NURO-797465 format. One record per residue (C-alpha): x, y, z; residue in one letter. Coordinates in steps of 0.02 Angstrom, whole numbers, plus 50000, padded with zeros to 5 digits. Layout:
<rs>
R   east  north     up  r
R      X      Y      Z  a
...
</rs>
This chain:
<rs>
R   east  north     up  r
R  51358  51449  47852  m
R  51438  51569  47760  k
R  51635  51613  47801  k
R  51615  51729  47954  l
R  51660  51921  47938  l
R  51741  52025  48069  s
R  51759  52199  48018  i
R  51683  52396  48094  i
R  51799  52508  48221  m
R  51817  52461  48357  l
R  51689  52507  48503  f
R  51764  52584  48630  s
R  51816  52730  48495  c
R  51661  52777  48505  l
R  51679  52849  48702  f
R  51787  52992  48700  s
R  51788  52995  48878  w
R  51907  52854  48884  h
R  52073  52872  48840  v
R  52143  52713  48751  i
R  52308  52630  48830  a
R  52467  52616  48725  k
R  52548  52436  48739  s
R  52675  52423  48850  p
R  52803  52289  48847  q
R  52784  52142  48959  a
R  52899  52200  49091  a
R  52813  52382  49106  n
R  52658  52334  49115  y
R  52589  52427  49279  k
R  52495  52366  49437  v
R  52342  52453  49374  e
R  52330  52373  49209  d
R  52299  52204  49285  f
R  52175  52271  49425  f
R  52091  52438  49367  k
R  51893  52422  49298  t
R  51897  52365  49129  p
R  51841  52495  48999  k
R  51664  52378  48973  f
R  51586  52225  49032  s
R  51425  52116  49017  n
R  51365  52167  48850  l
R  51171  52129  48840  s
R  51067  52158  48703  l
R  50904  52204  48727  s
R  50751  52071  48691  p
R  50699  52160  48528  n
R  50902  52177  48481  g
R  50888  52368  48445  k
R  51009  52422  48610  y
R  51168  52347  48679  l
R  51177  52407  48872  a
R  51367  52395  48947  v
R  51443  52413  49119  l
R  51566  52545  49100  s
R  51681  52667  49230  p
R  51609  52815  49251  v
R  51664  52921  49370  k
R  51768  52784  49428  s
R  51623  52666  49469  r
R  51528  52542  49347  k
R  51384  52595  49272  n
R  51281  52570  49137  i
R  51284  52636  48969  l
R  51188  52591  48817  i
R  51218  52620  48626  i
R  51101  52582  48484  e
R  51157  52430  48396  t
R  51106  52451  48231  k
R  51237  52622  48209  s
R  51344  52567  48362  l
R  51332  52764  48400  q
R  51223  52879  48520  n
R  51311  52820  48678  a
R  51221  52865  48823  k
R  51271  52823  48998  v
R  51109  52805  49102  i
R  51145  52791  49292  t
R  51271  52894  49389  q
R  51317  52793  49542  f
R  51476  52882  49625  e
R  51504  52784  49770  e
R  51444  52588  49743  q
R  51486  52471  49559  d
R  51353  52416  49487  i
R  51403  52219  49458  n
R  51244  52131  49374  n
R  51098  52210  49251  f
R  50961  52132  49177  s
R  50843  52200  49039  w
R  50682  52186  49096  a
R  50595  52228  48931  n
R  50629  52359  48801  n
R  50628  52509  48883  n
R  50666  52465  49050  e
R  50846  52399  49152  i
R  50840  52314  49342  v
R  50995  52290  49424  f
R  51052  52241  49607  t
R  51183  52354  49684  l
R  51234  52332  49880  d
R  51301  52415  50005  s
R  51509  52441  50053  n
R  51506  52269  50053  g
R  51385  52226  50180  k
R  51282  52103  50059  e
R  51134  52185  50076  s
R  51073  52220  49898  f
R  50927  52338  49833  s
R  50832  52306  49678  i
R  50831  52470  49558  y
R  50797  52496  49389  k
R  50800  52631  49265  i
R  50713  52686  49089  n
R  50839  52723  48952  i
R  50727  52866  48879  d
R  50754  52943  49088  s
R  50884  53071  49136  k
R  51041  53000  49178  a
R  51041  52949  49329  g
R  50865  52937  49379  r
R  50845  52766  49458  v
R  50698  52708  49541  v
R  50713  52570  49687  q
R  50600  52459  49686  l
R  50661  52359  49826  v
R  50761  52415  49977  g
R  50911  52306  50084  a
R  50950  52344  50269  k
R  51069  52297  50377  v
R  51019  52307  50577  g
R  51042  52202  50743  t
R  50916  52079  50655  s
R  51015  52041  50531  g
R  51039  52071  50346  i
R  50874  52103  50244  r
R  50939  52084  50037  s
R  50826  52060  49890  a
R  50867  51968  49716  s
R  50808  51926  49552  i
R  50710  51765  49532  i
R  50636  51770  49368  h
R  50633  51886  49232  m
R  50468  51846  49171  l
R  50508  51890  48998  p
R  50311  51840  48928  d
R  50268  51969  49042  d
R  50350  52127  49010  p
R  50288  52232  49155  e
R  50336  52118  49304  h
R  50481  52010  49362  i
R  50482  51898  49505  i
R  50603  51949  49668  v
R  50660  51838  49846  s
R  50652  51963  49980  y
R  50682  51920  50155  n
R  50580  52054  50263  g
R  50453  51979  50332  r
R  50595  51833  50401  n
R  50763  51859  50402  i
R  50780  51658  50390  k
R  50660  51629  50258  a
R  50666  51714  50095  p
R  50468  51727  50002  d
R  50446  51753  49830  l
R  50350  51928  49765  y
R  50276  51964  49592  k
R  50367  52149  49587  l
R  50279  52286  49471  p
R  50401  52396  49379  l
R  50297  52537  49388  d
R  50320  52522  49585  s
R  50423  52588  49715  r
R  50490  52562  49883  w
R  50417  52681  50011  n
R  50619  52728  50110  v
R  50508  52797  50266  r
R  50393  52636  50276  k
R  50515  52507  50233  g
R  50392  52424  50095  r
R  50331  52423  49929  n
R  50159  52397  49930  r
R  50135  52328  49762  k
R  50251  52194  49777  m
R  50125  52033  49799  d
R  50185  51876  49904  m
R  50171  51739  49779  i
R  50246  51610  49898  a
R  50253  51627  50081  k
R  50422  51532  50123  n
R  50376  51413  50329  p
R  50565  51440  50359  g
R  50635  51287  50270  n
R  50632  51322  50113  i
R  50813  51374  50035  e
R  50768  51385  49845  a
R  50606  51382  49725  w
R  50580  51323  49548  l
R  50492  51424  49435  l
R  50443  51346  49271  d
R  50428  51447  49094  h
R  50269  51564  49141  d
R  50364  51577  49317  g
R  50227  51481  49414  e
R  50304  51422  49576  v
R  50312  51225  49564  r
R  50449  51147  49647  g
R  50560  51183  49822  a
R  50715  51134  49894  a
R  50707  51123  50093  t
R  50822  51101  50222  i
R  50808  51048  50421  d
R  50966  51001  50521  g
R  51045  50902  50375  l
R  50891  50831  50299  e
R  50833  50920  50115  g
R  50679  50857  50027  q
R  50647  50915  49843  l
R  50446  50976  49823  l
R  50329  50988  49695  y
R  50143  51033  49652  k
R  50073  51010  49462  d
R  50040  51175  49375  k
R  49874  51256  49481  g
R  49901  51179  49621  e
R  49918  51261  49783  k
R  50004  51135  49913  e
R  50175  51049  49879  f
R  50210  50868  49912  k
R  50372  50779  49939  v
R  50460  50691  49805  l
R  50620  50639  49883  k
R  50684  50647  50049  s
R  50881  50640  50058  f
R  51032  50682  50169  n
R  51083  50868  50103  v
R  51283  50800  50119  l
R  51234  50638  50011  d
R  51152  50564  49856  e
R  51030  50706  49804  h
R  50939  50779  49636  i
R  50962  50958  49584  n
R  50819  51026  49474  p
R  50894  51133  49337  l
R  50735  51207  49241  a
R  50577  51139  49183  f
R  50562  51053  48984  d
R  50458  51192  48890  f
R  50316  51070  48909  d
R  50326  51141  49100  n
R  50305  50941  49146  k
R  50448  50863  49146  k
R  50613  50912  49235  l
R  50797  50958  49200  f
R  50889  50895  49331  v
R  51086  50832  49401  s
R  51095  50707  49481  s
R  51228  50591  49588  n
R  51104  50466  49635  v
R  51195  50293  49621  g
R  51364  50384  49553  r
R  51482  50476  49615  d
R  51486  50646  49480  k
R  51339  50733  49437  q
R  51262  50709  49270  a
R  51109  50763  49179  i
R  50949  50683  49179  y
R  50748  50707  49115  l
R  50650  50672  49273  y
R  50466  50662  49271  d
R  50395  50737  49453  p
R  50214  50667  49425  k
R  50289  50508  49401  k
R  50427  50541  49541  n
R  50561  50446  49412  l
R  50710  50479  49346  i
R  50720  50448  49164  g
R  50854  50445  49024  q
R  51017  50509  49075  e
R  51030  50655  48919  i
R  51249  50675  48965  f
R  51377  50618  49107  a
R  51588  50648  49119  n
R  51673  50494  49194  e
R  51808  50636  49271  h
R  51687  50794  49326  v
R  51519  50852  49363  d
R  51389  50911  49262  v
R  51268  51051  49299  t
R  51244  51168  49176  n
R  51105  51173  49035  i
R  51090  51294  48895  h
R  50919  51322  48795  f
R  50837  51385  48632  s
R  50679  51483  48705  r
R  50645  51542  48529  k
R  50639  51360  48480  r
R  50602  51291  48640  k
R  50746  51149  48653  k
R  50903  51100  48737  l
R  51049  51153  48650  v
R  51193  51102  48742  s
R  51265  51080  48896  i
R  51430  51123  48968  s
R  51561  51093  49113  y
R  51729  51100  49172  f
R  51847  50985  49162  d
R  52031  51055  49126  e
R  51970  51159  49027  y
R  51798  51227  48963  p
R  51700  51096  48864  q
R  51538  51090  48772  e
R  51424  50956  48716  v
R  51289  50993  48572  f
R  51115  50930  48567  f
R  51056  51044  48435  d
R  51111  51027  48240  e
R  51113  51226  48195  q
R  51205  51266  48357  t
R  51326  51157  48337  a
R  51370  51217  48158  k
R  51366  51402  48225  m
R  51500  51355  48352  m
R  51611  51259  48268  a
R  51604  51415  48136  s
R  51662  51520  48282  f
R  51789  51396  48344  n
R  51855  51385  48160  q
R  51862  51583  48169  a
R  51963  51566  48329  f
R  52067  51434  48332  p
R  52149  51429  48511  g
R  52018  51512  48594  k
R  51881  51485  48678  q
R  51706  51546  48626  v
R  51524  51575  48725  a
R  51382  51658  48682  v
R  51330  51786  48824  t
R  51148  51873  48760  s
R  51031  51863  48613  q
R  50889  51952  48570  s
R  50737  51889  48588  e
R  50720  51821  48413  d
R  50878  51748  48420  e
R  50959  51809  48292  k
R  51083  51942  48359  l
R  51200  51871  48503  k
R  51337  51946  48577  i
R  51503  51822  48551  v
R  51659  51836  48687  y
R  51801  51765  48632  v
R  51956  51733  48762  y
R  52088  51634  48826  s
R  52215  51602  48988  d
R  52304  51760  48895  t
R  52170  51843  48824  d
R  52061  51948  48926  p
R  51916  51934  48797  g
R  51860  52009  48636  h
R  51653  52042  48617  y
R  51590  52010  48432  y
R  51400  52062  48377  l
R  51352  51896  48275  f
R  51204  51933  48149  d
R  51129  51762  48093  e
R  51005  51857  47962  t
R  51174  51917  47872  k
R  51283  51775  47933  q
R  51407  51927  47991  s
R  51529  51936  48140  l
R  51578  52130  48194  k
R  51709  52165  48307  s
R  51660  52275  48463  l
R  51764  52275  48579  l
R  51905  52225  48698  a
R  51862  52257  48891  p
R  52043  52266  48929  m
R  52132  52317  48769  d
R  52270  52368  48816  w
R  52332  52193  48893  i
R  52422  52112  48752  k
R  52398  51930  48739  p
R  52565  51901  48671  d
R  52640  51956  48847  d
R  52543  51849  48950  m
R  52607  51684  49011  s
R  52499  51526  48981  a
R  52393  51429  49105  m
R  52432  51260  49117  k
R  52335  51117  49173  p
R  52434  51012  49327  i
R  52387  50843  49429  q
R  52472  50728  49551  f
R  52426  50621  49677  k
R  52431  50679  49879  s
R  52548  50611  50016  r
R  52362  50481  50027  d
R  52355  50440  49860  g
R  52214  50585  49795  l
R  52232  50632  49610  l
R  52235  50799  49630  l
R  52212  50937  49512  h
R  52260  51143  49475  g
R  52332  51262  49375  y
R  52525  51321  49339  l
R  52560  51485  49276  t
R  52746  51521  49234  i
R  52802  51662  49203  p
R  52817  51661  48999  k
R  53000  51744  48990  s
R  53071  51630  49132  s
R  53174  51447  49112  s
R  53018  51380  49210  g
R  53128  51290  49338  k
R  53203  51351  49497  l
R  53063  51505  49519  l
R  52978  51595  49665  p
R  52822  51524  49681  l
R  52653  51602  49746  i
R  52512  51457  49802  v
R  52370  51538  49802  n
R  52210  51423  49854  p
R  52046  51471  49826  h
R  51917  51534  49928  g
R  51745  51431  49991  g
R  51824  51292  50017  p
R  51669  51180  49979  f
R  51603  51142  49810  g
R  51712  51292  49748  i
R  51851  51245  49608  r
R  51987  51351  49507  d
R  51952  51363  49335  h
R  52059  51383  49172  w
R  52044  51556  49101  g
R  52118  51748  49117  f
R  52173  51771  49294  n
R  52218  51927  49323  p
R  52297  51899  49484  e
R  52413  51746  49413  a
R  52439  51875  49263  q
R  52522  51993  49372  f
R  52609  51865  49473  f
R  52698  51815  49315  a
R  52739  51988  49235  s
R  52847  52004  49416  r
R  52945  51849  49384  g
R  52831  51734  49496  y
R  52755  51563  49471  a
R  52572  51537  49523  t
R  52487  51356  49574  v
R  52310  51355  49591  q
R  52259  51191  49669  v
R  52088  51093  49714  n
R  52130  51005  49855  f
R  52017  50885  49923  r
R  51834  50978  49962  g
R  51837  51077  49821  s
R  51689  51061  49696  g
R  51683  50966  49525  g
R  51747  50826  49541  y
R  51627  50720  49635  g
R  51544  50675  49795  r
R  51690  50563  49851  k
R  51810  50693  49810  f
R  51708  50833  49907  q
R  51677  50729  50062  q
R  51860  50700  50072  a
R  51861  50880  50158  g
R  51723  50849  50254  y
R  51745  50825  50474  g
R  51874  50942  50534  g
R  52020  50938  50383  k
R  52028  51097  50403  w
R  52218  51128  50441  g
R  52243  50937  50422  a
R  52222  50837  50270  e
R  52158  50985  50158  m
R  52332  51096  50200  q
R  52418  50935  50179  n
R  52354  50943  50001  d
R  52419  51139  49992  i
R  52601  51065  50056  t
R  52612  50914  49950  d
R  52571  51062  49794  t
R  52732  51158  49861  v
R  52823  50959  49863  k
R  52771  50922  49686  y
R  52824  51087  49617  l
R  53003  51089  49719  v
R  53011  50885  49655  s
R  52996  50947  49473  e
R  53131  51058  49480  g
R  53003  51191  49448  i
R  52986  51303  49616  a
R  53133  51369  49730  d
R  53096  51285  49882  a
R  53191  51438  49970  n
R  53072  51573  49902  k
R  52875  51487  49927  v
R  52734  51630  49967  c
R  52561  51580  50001  i
R  52417  51686  49982  y
R  52228  51672  49992  g
R  52063  51750  50001  a
R  51905  51699  50128  s
R  51965  51503  50154  y
R  52108  51544  50052  g
R  52158  51678  50198  g
R  52136  51525  50317  y
R  52272  51413  50230  a
R  52371  51546  50203  t
R  52379  51579  50388  v
R  52362  51386  50447  a
R  52511  51363  50301  g
R  52622  51472  50405  l
R  52560  51418  50584  a
R  52579  51223  50536  f
R  52700  51222  50415  t
R  52808  51352  50431  p
R  52973  51301  50368  e
R  52898  51296  50220  l
R  52841  51474  50151  y
R  52940  51630  50156  k
R  52806  51746  50182  c
R  52600  51753  50176  g
R  52469  51845  50113  i
R  52279  51846  50224  d
R  52158  51920  50113  y
R  51963  51899  50220  v
R  52036  51758  50295  g
R  51967  51641  50445  v
R  52080  51648  50599  t
R  51972  51583  50726  d
R  51863  51448  50672  v
R  51750  51442  50824  s
R  51713  51619  50779  l
R  51669  51592  50608  l
R  51515  51489  50686  f
R  51511  51631  50825  d
R  51450  51756  50710  t
R  51373  51648  50562  l
R  51243  51787  50475  p
R  51071  51754  50523  k
R  51028  51711  50363  h
R  51134  51593  50352  w
R  51062  51504  50505  e
R  50971  51349  50417  s
R  51155  51296  50356  q
R  51217  51290  50518  r
R  51211  51091  50552  e
R  51276  51063  50382  v
R  51432  51187  50391  l
R  51465  51093  50547  e
R  51454  50928  50491  m
R  51571  50998  50349  q
R  51705  51095  50452  i
R  51679  51010  50619  g
R  51590  51019  50795  d
R  51605  51197  50850  p
R  51584  51129  51014  s
R  51732  51028  51018  d
R  51845  51156  51099  e
R  51991  51046  51081  a
R  51949  51031  50874  l
R  51943  51233  50838  m
R  52103  51259  50949  k
R  52189  51132  50836  r
R  52121  51194  50674  m
R  52130  51404  50705  s
R  52282  51478  50677  p
R  52257  51602  50787  l
R  52278  51468  50916  q
R  52474  51436  50854  h
R  52525  51620  50820  v
R  52692  51560  50918  d
R  52734  51457  50775  k
R  52725  51580  50643  i
R  52886  51641  50576  k
R  52873  51691  50413  a
R  52790  51891  50378  p
R  52638  51907  50360  i
R  52507  52039  50267  m
R  52340  52053  50332  i
R  52207  52132  50225  v
R  51999  52132  50305  q
R  51855  52235  50228  g
R  51780  52308  50403  a
R  51612  52277  50337  k
R  51638  52091  50302  d
R  51469  51997  50355  p
R  51555  51812  50323  r
R  51731  51816  50409  v
R  51708  51959  50502  v
R  51847  52086  50542  k
R  51872  52019  50718  q
R  51975  51877  50616  h
R  52087  51998  50566  a
R  52104  52115  50725  t
R  52127  51989  50842  d
R  52274  51915  50727  l
R  52370  52063  50710  r
R  52338  52093  50903  d
R  52413  51897  50934  a
R  52552  51948  50813  l
R  52596  52102  50928  a
R  52605  52035  51078  k
R  52754  51920  51031  k
R  52826  52072  50964  g
R  52777  52075  50778  v
R  52700  52247  50727  i
R  52650  52269  50570  l
R  52678  52417  50468  s
R  52558  52509  50360  d
R  52584  52418  50207  d
R  52571  52257  50299  e
R  52381  52284  50370  w
R  52252  52347  50268  i
R  52095  52374  50348  m
R  51953  52452  50223  k
R  51797  52531  50302  e
R  51711  52550  50136  n
R  51746  52372  50074  e
R  51659  52175  50139  g
R  51724  51978  50091  h
R  51856  52058  49956  g
R  51875  52236  49876  f
R  51765  52313  49740  q
R  51815  52465  49717  k
R  51959  52500  49613  q
R  52071  52626  49713  e
R  52065  52494  49846  n
R  52109  52354  49739  k
R  52245  52434  49658  v
R  52299  52516  49818  e
R  52315  52316  49869  l
R  52422  52245  49762  y
R  52540  52373  49732  t
R  52579  52346  49936  k
R  52579  52177  49880  m
R  52704  52198  49754  e
R  52814  52268  49852  k
R  52783  52128  49990  f
R  52816  51992  49887  l
R  52971  52091  49810  a
R  53036  52105  49985  r
R  53042  51918  50025  y
R  53034  51824  49872  l
R  53181  51904  49762  k
</rs>
C-alpha cells in the first residue's frame, strides 16, 4: 500500500458559525470544555460517497448537516430541532436520511426522515411514539434494506406494549398524528408475545427469533420462504446459550457467539438447518468475543473485534489487514477504526483516537491511496494536556480477579491522591472500557484520580464472572468489590484514604448510596446520579415493555417478595447510617429509575436533619435516565466541581 497522505484543510474551518477555541493550558480547561456538544460527530458517507452527513450543534442542539465529499464545501443544515438532540441517523439511500428522536428522556422514540434536497427543517415523521398510562410506545430501525432504497424495516410496539412487531416501512409515507398510525406500514412479523429479538437475512427476510418465557429462552428458525418457525434450541437465558449475530452471505449459515460448553463467548459458524455448531472461528481465553465485521461488497467476513484491557481486532481478509496495518503505522500509539464507507467501499471514514485524544476523522480514498484530514470533534482538547487511562487488576477479598481502569492526573506525583470511585451502570452485562472519558479527564484536570472497576456481575469476562453477581449480591459481594478497589489503591499508596468520594449513575448511583450507607467510614462524599435507592420500588415501577424480563431480573437482583432482602439491599432503608455529604441528580422523566428514588432519599435525609442545598439537589424536568441537553450537563458538572472541591481538597 502506498504511503498514506494526510493533507487538506480542517473540515471545521468550513463552517463560519463555529468558533475555533484556543487551546487553554491544562489547568485552565473549563467545565464546558469537557461536556459541551462536540462540533462534529457521527460522520457518515452516503451510499454513493457523494455526501458526508454529520451531527453538529445548531441552535444548541445536535442536528444533521451535509457537505459534498469531493470538494468538502457547500455545507447545508438539513434539520433544525431546538428542543431535542439527534443522537443517531442512517442514510436510507443517496437522497434520504432516517433518524430517531426521543422526547425529554422518556425513551419513546419516533422515526423521521429528511430528504437532503428539502428545505432545512422539513422533516417527515414516519412512525410516532407515545407515552401513556398503558406504557411506552416506541419505534426502532432494524434493517436498512440496502438493496431496496425505498423501504426500511422497523420494530414498533403499537399493537401490544409488551410485544414489538416488525414492519416494512415505505419511505414515501408519513405518520397520521390524529389517527396514530401510518397506513402504509406493512406488518411482516407479528410478535406472539414472547419474542425479544428478530433475526433477518441479507435480503431483509425474517428468518429467526429469540424468545423468552420466564427463564426459558428459545432460538427459532425458518428456511427461506417458509412461514412457520421451528425450535432449534431451548436454554436457560442466564446460562449457556447461542446468540445469532448475522447470516453468512449465502443466507444459509449463521455467525453466532456461544458459550455452550465454555465460559467465554466465542464466534462460531452455525448450520441452522442441521442444528449444528460448526467451526470455531475465534475465541479469547480472557474475555467474551461477540463483534464481527463484514465487507458487503465482497461478501465476506473481514475481521472480529473484542475488548480485553484495550480494543483488539483480528483479521480474516488480507486486503483489510494490510489497510489497517498501514493506518496503524501512520498513527502509532492510537486506535484506528473505520466507522463508515461508501457502498463500493472505495471511500471510508477513519476515526483515530486514544485515552488522551477525543479523536480525529479522516477520509480514506482507496483508489488514490490518500488519507485526508477532515476534523477533530473536540479540537479544543489537546492530547498532551490529558491524563493516561491505565488498566489495573487485583484480587477481591474472596479471591476473584477484578479488572478496571485508573486515571491519574498527569501533573501529579501519582501518590496519596484524592480519589473518585466511579462504578458503572447496568450492572449486568455492562463493563467499563479504555478510551477517552470526558468525566475522568475532567476529574484529572481538577487533581483527582479516578478508578472504574468491573466488579462481579459486569459483562465481557465470561458467564461465571457475571453470574457471580446474581442473586442478592447488590450491596453485598458486588459492593465489596468496590470497597476492595479503594483499599487496594490505598495499600498501593495511590489514594489518600482520607480523601475518597464515590460517584455513579444508574446502578452506579445505587452503589454510591450503598457505599455511603454500608461503608460510611470509607467515603468523604457521594454523588448519586439517577440511582436506585429502593430496590423494591425498582420492581414496582418496571416499564411495562420490560415485563418479559421480570423473572430474569428477579434471579439477577433478588426476589422482590423477600422483604428482608429488599430492606437489606435498599440504601433508602439505611439512611440513618449515612454520614458523608451527598449530592442527588435526577431526570424527572426517567422511565427506568423513576424520580421517586431521588425524592424519597431527599425526604429521608431531611427527616434526619440533612437539608440539601440547590447545589446538592438537581432535578431536571426535561431529562430522563441521564442528562442529554448541553446546558444541563454543564450545570451538573459545574455544581459537581464545587461539591468535590468542598470535601476532597
